[in-house]
C-alpha positions as CSV (number, residue, x, y, z in Angstrom):
1,M,0.2,-0.1,0.1
2,P,1.5,3.3,-1.0
3,V,2.4,5.7,1.8
4,S,1.5,9.1,1.6
5,F,3.7,12.1,2.7
6,T,4.3,15.5,2.1
7,R,7.0,17.1,-0.1
8,R,8.5,19.0,3.1
9,S,8.8,15.5,5.0
10,F,10.3,13.7,1.9
11,A,12.8,16.6,1.5
12,R,13.5,16.2,5.6
13,L,14.1,12.6,4.9
14,M,16.5,12.8,1.9
15,G,18.5,15.5,3.4
16,V,19.0,14.0,7.0
17,A,19.5,10.5,5.3
18,A,22.2,11.7,3.1
19,G,24.3,13.3,5.7
20,A,23.3,10.7,8.3
21,I,24.8,7.4,6.7
22,S,28.0,6.7,8.2
23,L,30.7,5.2,5.5
24,P,33.9,4.0,5.9
25,S,36.5,6.4,6.1
26,F,38.5,7.3,2.7
27,G,41.2,9.7,4.3
28,S,38.9,12.3,5.3
29,S,37.8,13.8,9.0
30,L,34.4,14.1,7.5
31,K,31.9,13.3,10.5
32,P,28.3,11.7,10.1
33,V,25.8,13.8,11.8
34,A,24.1,10.5,13.1
35,S,24.5,6.4,13.3
36,M,23.5,4.3,10.7
37,G,20.9,2.8,13.4
38,E,19.7,6.5,13.8
39,A,19.3,7.0,10.0
40,S,17.3,3.6,9.8
41,G,14.9,4.4,12.6
42,L,14.3,7.7,10.8
43,A,13.6,6.0,7.6
44,A,11.4,3.6,9.1
45,G,9.3,6.2,10.4
46,L,8.4,7.0,6.5
47,A,8.7,3.9,4.8
48,A,8.8,3.1,1.2
49,P,6.4,1.2,-0.7
50,Q,7.2,-2.5,-0.5
51,G,9.0,-3.8,-3.8
52,H,11.1,-0.8,-4.0
53,M,14.2,-2.0,-2.5
54,S,13.7,0.1,0.6
55,G,13.2,3.3,-1.6
56,V,16.3,2.9,-3.5
57,R,15.9,4.4,-6.9
58,S,18.3,2.0,-8.5
59,F,20.6,2.2,-11.8
60,P,20.9,-0.8,-14.3
61,E,23.5,-3.7,-13.2
62,G,27.0,-2.6,-14.4
63,F,26.2,1.2,-14.6
64,V,29.6,3.1,-14.6
65,W,29.9,5.5,-11.9
66,G,32.6,7.7,-12.4
67,S,34.6,11.1,-12.3
68,A,36.1,13.0,-14.9
69,T,39.0,15.4,-15.2
70,A,41.2,17.1,-17.8
71,S,45.0,17.3,-18.6
72,Y,45.7,20.9,-18.1
73,Q,43.4,21.5,-15.3
74,V,45.0,18.9,-13.0
75,E,48.3,17.6,-14.2
76,G,50.9,20.4,-13.8
77,A,54.4,19.5,-14.8
78,V,54.1,21.9,-17.9
79,K,57.6,22.0,-18.9
80,E,58.8,18.4,-17.8
81,D,59.4,15.3,-19.9
82,G,59.3,17.1,-23.1
83,R,55.8,18.6,-23.2
84,G,55.6,21.2,-25.6
85,V,53.8,24.5,-25.0
86,S,49.8,24.7,-25.4
87,I,47.7,27.5,-26.1
88,W,46.5,27.5,-22.5
89,D,50.2,27.9,-21.1
90,T,50.4,31.2,-23.3
91,F,47.0,32.3,-22.6
92,S,47.2,31.8,-18.7
93,H,50.4,33.8,-18.8
94,T,49.0,36.7,-20.5
95,P,48.2,39.6,-18.2
96,G,44.7,40.3,-17.7
97,K,43.1,36.7,-19.3
98,V,42.8,34.7,-16.0
99,A,41.4,35.6,-12.7
100,N,44.1,36.4,-10.3
101,G,46.6,35.7,-12.9
102,D,46.2,32.0,-12.2
103,T,48.2,29.3,-14.5
104,G,48.2,25.6,-14.7
105,D,51.9,25.4,-14.2
106,V,50.9,23.3,-11.0
107,A,47.5,23.0,-10.8
108,D,46.9,19.7,-8.8
109,D,50.2,18.1,-9.6
110,S,48.3,15.2,-10.5
111,Y,51.1,14.3,-13.1
112,H,53.3,13.2,-10.2
113,R,50.2,12.5,-7.9
114,Y,48.1,10.4,-10.0
115,K,48.7,7.1,-7.9
116,E,47.6,9.2,-4.9
117,D,44.5,10.3,-7.1
118,V,43.7,6.7,-8.3
119,A,43.8,5.5,-4.8
120,L,41.0,8.4,-3.6
121,M,39.0,7.0,-6.8
122,K,39.3,3.6,-5.7
123,S,38.4,4.4,-2.0
124,L,35.1,6.0,-3.5
125,G,34.2,3.0,-5.4
126,L,34.4,4.5,-8.8
127,K,34.0,2.1,-11.7
128,G,35.5,4.6,-14.0
129,C,37.7,7.5,-15.2
130,R,37.4,10.0,-17.5
131,F,40.7,11.5,-18.1
132,S,42.3,13.8,-21.2
133,V,45.5,13.2,-23.0
134,A,47.7,16.5,-23.5
135,W,48.3,16.5,-27.3
136,S,51.7,18.5,-26.7
137,R,52.7,15.6,-24.4
138,I,52.6,13.4,-27.3
139,F,53.6,15.7,-30.1
140,P,54.9,18.7,-28.8
141,D,54.7,20.7,-31.9
142,G,51.5,19.1,-32.6
143,T,52.9,17.0,-35.7
144,G,56.3,15.6,-36.2
145,Q,58.4,14.0,-33.4
146,V,56.7,11.7,-31.0
147,N,57.4,12.2,-27.4
148,E,57.6,8.9,-25.9
149,K,58.0,10.1,-22.3
150,G,54.4,11.5,-22.5
151,L,53.2,8.5,-24.2
152,D,54.8,6.3,-21.0
153,H,53.1,8.8,-18.7
154,Y,49.5,7.9,-20.0
155,K,50.5,4.4,-20.2
156,A,51.3,4.2,-16.4
157,F,48.2,6.1,-15.4
158,V,45.9,3.7,-17.4
159,D,47.8,0.8,-15.8
160,E,47.0,2.2,-12.4
161,L,43.6,2.5,-13.0
162,L,43.1,-0.9,-14.3
163,G,45.0,-2.2,-11.2
164,A,42.5,-0.4,-9.1
165,G,39.7,-2.1,-11.2
166,I,38.7,1.3,-12.6
167,A,38.0,1.5,-16.4
168,P,39.6,4.4,-18.5
169,Y,37.6,6.4,-20.8
170,C,40.0,8.6,-22.6
171,T,39.3,12.1,-24.2
172,L,42.0,12.8,-27.1
173,Y,41.3,16.8,-27.0
174,H,40.4,19.0,-23.8
175,W,41.1,22.1,-25.2
176,D,44.8,22.5,-24.9
177,L,46.0,22.8,-28.5
178,P,49.9,23.1,-29.1
179,Q,50.8,26.2,-29.5
180,A,53.0,25.7,-32.7
181,L,49.6,24.8,-34.4
182,Q,48.0,28.0,-33.2
183,D,50.9,29.9,-34.6
184,K,49.8,28.1,-38.1
185,G,46.2,29.5,-37.8
186,G,44.8,26.8,-35.2
187,W,41.5,25.5,-35.9
188,E,40.8,28.0,-38.6
189,N,43.9,26.0,-40.5
190,P,42.2,23.0,-42.1
191,D,45.7,21.2,-41.6
192,T,45.0,21.4,-38.0
193,A,42.0,18.9,-38.4
194,K,44.4,16.4,-40.2
195,A,46.8,16.8,-37.5
196,F,44.6,16.2,-34.9
197,A,43.3,13.0,-36.7
198,H,46.9,11.6,-37.0
199,Y,47.6,12.5,-33.3
200,A,44.4,10.9,-32.2
201,G,45.0,7.9,-34.4
202,Y,48.4,7.4,-33.3
203,T,47.5,7.7,-29.5
204,A,44.8,5.6,-29.6
205,G,46.4,2.9,-31.2
206,K,49.3,3.2,-28.5
207,L,46.8,3.0,-25.7
208,S,44.1,0.7,-26.8
209,D,45.6,-2.6,-25.7
210,R,44.4,-1.1,-22.3
211,C,41.9,1.5,-22.8
212,K,38.7,0.6,-25.1
213,H,36.6,3.8,-24.7
214,F,38.0,7.1,-26.5
215,M,36.5,10.4,-27.1
216,T,37.7,12.7,-29.9
217,M,37.1,15.9,-28.4
218,N,35.4,17.8,-25.2
219,E,32.8,20.4,-25.6
220,M,33.4,21.6,-29.4
221,R,30.9,24.3,-28.6
222,S,33.0,25.7,-25.6
223,F,36.6,25.9,-27.3
224,V,35.0,27.3,-30.6
225,E,32.9,29.9,-29.3
226,L,35.0,30.8,-26.1
227,G,38.1,30.4,-27.9
228,Y,37.6,32.3,-31.1
229,G,34.0,33.8,-30.8
230,N,34.3,36.2,-27.5
231,G,37.9,35.4,-26.6
232,M,37.2,34.4,-23.0
233,H,39.4,31.4,-23.4
234,A,42.5,30.3,-25.3
235,P,43.6,31.6,-28.0
236,G,41.8,34.7,-26.7
237,L,40.5,35.5,-30.3
238,Q,37.3,37.3,-31.8
239,V,37.2,36.1,-35.6
240,G,33.9,37.3,-36.5
241,Q,30.7,34.9,-37.5
242,K,32.1,34.1,-40.9
243,R,35.4,32.9,-39.7
244,L,33.9,31.3,-36.8
245,A,31.5,29.5,-38.6
246,Q,34.1,28.0,-41.1
247,L,36.7,26.9,-38.2
248,N,33.5,25.4,-36.5
249,H,33.1,23.1,-39.6
250,Y,36.8,22.3,-39.7
251,V,36.4,21.3,-35.8
252,V,33.5,18.8,-36.5
253,W,35.3,17.7,-39.8
254,A,38.5,16.9,-37.4
255,H,36.1,15.0,-35.4
256,G,35.1,12.8,-38.1
257,L,38.7,12.3,-39.6
258,A,39.7,11.3,-35.9
259,V,37.0,8.5,-35.7
260,G,38.3,7.1,-39.1
261,A,41.8,7.1,-37.7
262,I,41.0,5.5,-34.4
263,R,39.4,2.9,-36.0
264,A,42.2,2.4,-38.1
265,E,44.7,2.4,-35.6
266,S,43.3,1.0,-32.6
267,K,42.9,-2.9,-31.5
268,P,39.5,-4.5,-32.2
269,G,36.8,-3.7,-29.7
270,T,38.0,-0.4,-29.1
271,K,35.0,2.3,-28.9
272,V,34.8,5.9,-30.3
273,G,32.7,8.8,-29.2
274,I,32.5,12.2,-28.3
275,A,32.0,14.4,-25.0
276,D,29.5,17.0,-26.3
277,N,28.0,19.9,-24.4
278,V,24.8,19.7,-26.2
279,D,22.2,22.8,-25.5
280,A,20.0,20.7,-23.1
281,A,16.5,21.7,-24.5
282,T,14.1,21.2,-21.6
283,P,10.2,22.0,-22.0
284,V,8.9,24.5,-19.6
285,I,5.8,22.5,-18.8
286,E,5.8,19.1,-20.0
287,T,2.8,19.0,-22.1
288,P,2.8,17.8,-25.8
289,E,3.5,21.2,-27.4
290,H,6.2,22.4,-25.0
291,I,7.6,18.5,-25.4
292,A,7.5,18.7,-29.2
293,A,9.1,22.3,-29.2
294,A,11.8,21.1,-27.0
295,E,12.5,18.0,-29.6
296,K,12.8,20.8,-32.2
297,A,15.0,23.1,-30.1
298,M,17.4,20.1,-29.4
299,R,17.9,19.5,-33.0
300,E,18.1,23.3,-34.0
301,E,20.2,24.5,-31.3
302,N,22.8,22.1,-31.9
303,A,22.8,22.3,-35.5
304,M,26.4,22.8,-36.0
305,F,27.5,20.4,-33.3
306,L,26.0,16.9,-32.4
307,T,23.0,17.3,-35.2
308,V,25.7,17.7,-37.9
309,L,27.7,14.5,-36.4
310,Q,24.5,12.6,-36.6
311,E,22.8,13.6,-39.6
312,G,25.9,14.6,-41.8
313,K,24.0,17.7,-42.9
314,Y,23.5,21.2,-41.3
315,T,19.8,22.4,-40.8
316,D,18.1,24.5,-43.3
317,L,17.6,27.3,-40.6
318,Y,21.2,27.1,-39.4
319,L,22.5,27.9,-43.1
320,K,19.6,30.3,-43.7
321,R,20.5,32.2,-40.3
322,L,24.1,32.6,-41.3
323,G,23.4,33.7,-44.9
324,G,26.7,34.8,-46.7
325,D,28.4,33.7,-43.3
326,A,27.7,30.1,-43.9
327,P,30.7,27.8,-44.1
328,K,32.2,26.3,-47.4
329,F,32.4,22.4,-47.3
330,T,32.4,19.8,-49.7
331,A,30.1,16.5,-49.7
332,E,33.0,14.3,-49.0
333,E,33.7,16.5,-45.6
334,M,30.1,15.9,-44.8
335,K,30.2,12.4,-44.8
336,T,33.5,12.1,-43.0
337,I,31.9,14.3,-40.2
338,A,29.0,11.6,-39.9
339,A,31.1,9.0,-39.3
340,P,29.4,6.5,-37.1
341,M,30.2,6.6,-33.2
342,D,29.8,3.6,-31.1
343,F,28.3,6.0,-28.3
344,V,27.8,9.7,-27.4
345,G,28.8,11.6,-24.4
346,I,27.0,14.5,-23.3
347,N,28.1,17.0,-20.6
348,V,24.7,18.5,-18.9
349,Y,25.0,21.2,-16.3
350,Q,21.9,23.2,-16.8
351,P,18.7,23.1,-19.1
352,M,18.0,25.5,-21.8
353,W,14.2,26.3,-21.0
354,V,12.1,26.1,-24.3
355,R,8.2,26.9,-24.9
356,A,6.3,26.4,-28.1
357,D,5.4,29.2,-30.3
358,S,4.3,30.1,-33.7
359,S,7.6,31.1,-34.9
360,E,9.4,29.5,-38.2
361,K,11.5,27.6,-35.5
362,G,8.5,26.4,-33.6
363,Y,10.0,27.1,-30.4
364,A,11.4,29.9,-28.3
365,V,14.2,29.9,-25.7
366,V,13.1,31.2,-22.5
367,P,15.5,33.6,-21.0
368,W,16.8,33.4,-17.5
369,P,15.0,35.7,-14.9
370,S,17.3,37.8,-12.9
371,S,16.3,35.9,-9.8
372,Y,17.1,32.3,-11.4
373,P,18.8,30.4,-8.9
374,A,22.6,29.5,-9.9
375,M,25.4,27.8,-8.1
376,A,28.7,29.7,-7.1
377,S,29.4,30.1,-10.9
378,P,27.0,32.6,-12.3
379,W,26.5,30.8,-15.6
380,L,25.7,27.5,-13.8
381,K,22.0,27.8,-13.4
382,V,20.2,25.0,-11.5
383,G,17.8,22.9,-13.4
384,P,18.1,19.1,-12.9
385,E,15.4,18.3,-15.3
386,G,18.0,19.1,-18.1
387,L,19.6,15.5,-17.1
388,Y,16.4,13.9,-17.9
389,W,15.6,15.8,-21.2
390,A,19.1,15.9,-22.7
391,P,19.6,12.2,-22.9
392,K,16.0,11.4,-23.8
393,L,15.6,13.7,-26.6
394,V,19.4,12.8,-28.0
395,N,18.0,8.8,-28.1
396,K,14.6,9.8,-29.7
397,L,16.3,12.2,-32.5
398,W,18.9,10.1,-33.5
399,G,18.4,6.6,-32.0
400,V,21.5,6.8,-30.0
401,K,21.9,3.2,-28.5
402,E,24.8,3.8,-25.9
403,M,25.2,7.1,-24.0
404,Y,27.4,8.4,-21.1
405,I,26.8,11.7,-19.0
406,T,30.4,12.6,-19.4
407,E,30.3,15.7,-17.1
408,N,27.7,16.8,-14.7
409,G,28.7,18.8,-11.2
410,C,28.7,22.3,-9.9
411,S,31.1,24.8,-8.1
412,S,30.5,25.8,-4.5
413,A,31.6,28.2,-2.2
414,D,33.6,25.4,-0.1
415,V,34.6,26.5,3.5
416,V,37.0,24.3,5.6
417,T,35.4,24.3,9.3
418,E,37.6,24.3,12.2
419,D,37.9,20.5,12.5
420,G,38.8,20.2,8.8
421,Q,35.3,19.2,7.0
422,I,33.9,20.7,3.9
423,L,30.3,20.4,4.3
424,D,29.0,21.2,0.9
425,T,25.3,20.9,1.0
426,D,24.6,22.6,-1.9
427,R,26.7,20.5,-4.1
428,T,25.2,17.4,-2.4
429,M,21.8,18.6,-3.3
430,F,22.8,19.4,-6.6
431,I,24.2,15.9,-7.4
432,R,21.3,14.2,-5.6
433,N,18.5,16.2,-7.4
434,Y,19.9,15.7,-10.9
435,L,20.6,12.2,-10.6
436,M,17.2,11.9,-9.7
437,Q,16.3,13.2,-13.2
438,L,18.8,10.6,-14.8
439,Q,17.5,7.6,-13.0
440,R,13.9,8.8,-14.2
441,A,15.4,8.7,-17.8
442,V,17.2,5.3,-17.3
443,S,14.0,3.8,-15.6
444,E,12.0,4.7,-18.9
445,G,14.8,2.8,-21.2
446,V,17.0,5.8,-22.0
447,P,20.2,3.9,-22.8
448,V,22.7,5.9,-20.5
449,K,25.4,3.3,-19.5
450,G,27.3,5.6,-17.0
451,Y,27.9,9.0,-15.1
452,F,31.0,11.0,-14.9
453,L,31.0,13.5,-12.1
454,W,32.8,16.8,-12.4
455,S,35.0,16.8,-10.9
456,L,37.0,14.4,-8.9
457,L,39.3,17.3,-7.7
458,D,39.1,21.2,-7.2
459,N,41.2,22.1,-10.3
460,Y,42.1,25.0,-12.7
461,E,38.8,26.3,-13.8
462,W,40.2,28.0,-16.9
463,A,39.4,31.8,-17.1
464,D,38.3,31.5,-13.4
465,G,41.4,30.4,-12.3
466,Y,41.5,28.4,-8.9
467,G,38.6,30.8,-7.5
468,K,35.8,28.3,-8.6
469,R,35.9,24.8,-7.0
470,F,34.2,22.1,-8.9
471,G,35.6,19.3,-7.1
472,I,34.2,16.4,-4.5
473,T,37.7,16.6,-3.2
474,Y,39.1,19.9,-1.6
475,V,42.4,20.5,-2.5
476,D,44.8,22.9,-0.8
477,F,46.5,24.3,-3.6
478,K,49.7,25.2,-1.5
479,T,50.3,21.8,0.1
480,Q,48.4,19.9,-2.5
481,K,46.6,18.1,0.3
482,R,43.3,16.2,-0.7
483,T,40.3,16.1,1.6
484,P,37.0,14.6,0.5
485,K,34.1,16.7,1.1
486,L,30.6,15.8,2.1
487,S,29.5,15.5,-1.5
488,A,32.2,12.6,-2.0
489,Q,30.4,10.9,1.0
490,Y,27.2,11.2,-0.9
491,Y,28.4,10.1,-4.1
492,K,30.3,6.9,-2.5
493,H,27.0,6.1,-0.9
494,V,25.1,6.3,-4.2
495,I,28.0,4.1,-5.8
496,A,27.9,1.6,-3.1
497,Q,24.0,0.9,-3.4
498,N,24.0,1.7,-7.1
499,G,21.0,4.1,-6.6
500,L,19.4,6.8,-4.9
């Protein structure tokens, strides 16, 4: 018989239970607020319906619970073992480009501390680790001579993961373009696309004996629009709409070329995909007309990224909007861009609220009210529903059979208490509510196979420097001490029971 209780009592139960569960220590002084027995007693007072595993919202067996990081944000060691200069080295050392003049020269020092970080992952119970390779560690100048020491580092890192029972998921480009290629035009030069394909194929070929999942790129939209559109990220250019559209085309072409190169060079059984930050079209109200509008928006607002990768063509409305600024392309390039992928990764942080209207597009994107809630990063608006609708619509529009949430997480104004704890209840709330929506999607048959929380560690947050913390592990950047936060304890609990 269903048990009835109010939203307030449900919220109280969920909030207390998350903080109440006592878990084994994993190197933290984090103190539970109640014993397991006390938590069980509380839960018994508001018992879940029978047949629901004591109220656990379960994920499928074998679901990959992971974390994500990126090379420039965590590695440090920028001048060691033959690594070449990247555009982020140049950009971060340019006065006025990054908050507080912060650079990734040291970051989390994970290049040297990766064994400690893998041990941390293991203590959390992680099943997967998404990491990125620094292109300039493999090819210091982007092309030409291979740097074997760089390759050896990633082999050792992957071996450490495997030894801990953690599956590696490798991203081949997470924004750190070799400066030598930027000096020749960067992504505006089609030769960069060819160089990327060569690097991707070579690197995947050398790692595919131990790593079976590769993503070509992370967030094409971000490094295109922020790097070359408004100049907020490296290389800090504002090239105008026409040049931006053309280099955008070269980027998606580079992805397609890389898919082919990885398949040609890798061992059998290797899977290839992407990590794309789709505009997560979400209906303002879940009624048929608004849901239909969100479906249209998912396709149209992602026209130059995931849509063209899936369909091998730009939408008519996208080309119409650009007019004379539309990119030049060939039929052969479009065929390459649409190279079939084995899986699609999507990065989801916030929804894009959409409503139906009578315009040519059939939808309107709803602007953020000034009072709309956000996390510590002003751009990160809170909307858990995006983690339901994004994978659901990607699956419906393009029939994707294997998906991963390759990033989801948030920044928080973390404060260390007098006894050394970081009680990030806001991040814990964020993760819980978003995962509820993801579980809703999975329970309806949406084929999401894993979730990679951003991020394992506080790290170098690009133009925000070290001022915005996204980790579930607090990093003292002066001492490099790692301290798991309350959110890490909660995530460990979710992983242990494979559900919420």
